[in-house]
C-alpha positions in Angstrom: -17.6 235.0 -16.0 -18.6 231.5 -15.3 -20.4 229.6 -18.1 -23.4 227.4 -17.5 -21.5 224.1 -17.5 -19.0 225.5 -14.9 -21.8 226.8 -12.8 -23.6 223.4 -12.8 -20.4 221.6 -12.1 -19.6 223.8 -9.1 -23.1 223.4 -7.7 -22.8 219.6 -8.0 -19.4 219.4 -6.3 -20.8 221.5 -3.4 -23.8 219.2 -3.2 -21.6 216.1 -3.1 -19.3 217.6 -0.5 -16.3 217.6 -2.8 -15.7 221.4 -3.0 -13.1 221.5 -0.3 -11.2 218.6 -1.8 -11.1 220.2 -5.2 -10.2 223.6 -3.8 -7.3 222.1 -1.7 -6.0 219.4 -4.0 -7.3 220.3 -7.5 -9.6 218.4 -9.9 -7.0 215.6 -10.4 -7.5 214.5 -6.8 -11.0 213.2 -7.6 -11.4 209.5 -8.1 -12.9 208.0 -11.2 -16.1 207.2 -9.3 -16.4 210.8 -8.1 -15.8 212.3 -11.6 -18.3 209.8 -13.1 -20.9 210.8 -10.6 -20.3 214.5 -11.3 -20.5 213.9 -15.1 -23.7 211.9 -14.7 -25.4 214.6 -12.5 -24.3 217.3 -15.0 -25.9 215.3 -17.8 -29.1 214.7 -15.8 -29.4 218.4 -14.8 -28.8 219.6 -18.3 -31.5 217.3 -19.7 -33.9 218.4 -17.0 -33.2 222.1 -17.8 -33.8 221.4 -21.5 -37.1 219.6 -20.8 -38.2 222.6 -18.6 -37.3 225.0 -21.4 -39.2 223.0 -23.9 -42.2 222.8 -21.6 -42.2 226.6 -21.1 -41.9 227.2 -24.9 -44.8 224.7 -25.5 -46.9 226.5 -22.9 -46.3 229.9 -24.6 -47.4 228.5 -28.0 -50.9 227.6 -26.7 
């Protein structure tokens, strides 16, 4: 079973059009720029998810 980080990472590589490259050549085939972009988007997405979770919890406590 895929954990949340892996799921997010796979969604992002699909969105960036890198899925086929990773599938064919492996993760080591990515450039530093590509991996940095993936890492940045993972961080951004996780922060957004945390903010949404906090917002839902705050709404339930009203």
